[in-house]
C-alpha positions, -999 to +999 in steps of 0.1 A: -457+024-013-432+042-036-449+076-028-445+069+009-408+062+005-403+093-016-421+114+010-399+100+038-367+108+018-381+143+010-386+150+047-352+137+057-331+156+032-336+191+047-326+178+081-295+161+067-285+193+048-291+214+079-270+191+101-240+190+078-238+223+060-228+258+069-198+275+085-214+289+116-195+264+138-161+276+124-140+306+132-137+334+106-099+334+107-081+308+086-053+287+100-028+261+086-026+226+100+003+203+092+005+166+100+003+130+088-029+114+075-041+086+099-075+080+082-093+089+050-130+088+044-144+096+010-182+096+012-213+114+024-220+139+038-184+151+036-151+134+029-128+137+059-092+132+069-080+124+104-046+141+107-020+135+135-003+167+145+018+178+174-014+189+191-031+155+186-056+140+162-076+164+141-107+159+120-104+178+087-137+181+067-136+186+030-164+197+007-193+174-003-181+144-024-188+160-058-172+193-048-141+175-035-138+154-066-142+186-088-112+200-069-093+170-081-091+151-048-102+115-050-096+083-031-063+078-049-050+114-042-036+105-007-029+076+015-026+069+052+009+081+063+011+110+038+021+144+050-007+170+045-010+208+048-046+220+053-057+256+052-091+262+067-114+274+095-111+256+128-140+250+152-151+279+174-150+254+203-113+255+211-113+220+227-126+205+195-098+196+171-119+201+139-111+221+107-132+228+076-105+228+049-107+253+020-074+240+005-052+209+011-018+201-002-007+164-003+020+147-024+031+181-037-003+188-052-027+215-040-065+209-040-087+240-037-118+226-022-135+260-016-115+284-039-139+313-033-132+311+005-094+310+004-079+340+021-041+344+018-020+373+027 
């Protein structure tokens, strides 16, 4: 029975990884998004923030939970109502208000979620 359960998990993991990883859905150009946090989720597959901006409510995806924590961002780093600045790559589908953050700044602290992907200039 244990072997059957392990086999099922082994088959599911590649599909989970495929469904939640990658950048192909995002634009190459990076953009800044400023707003107020309306919701925080710290968990799998990716921690997320829902941010209220002048353009409406945005979903901001962070790295996987371990990567986000290595960047210093944890469940105590921000709270609903905090102002946030997110730098990242927005969805190629312009109607979708979704951003993959490479860096976020909240409570005067900057968290480099994907430091190797940050493009400034």
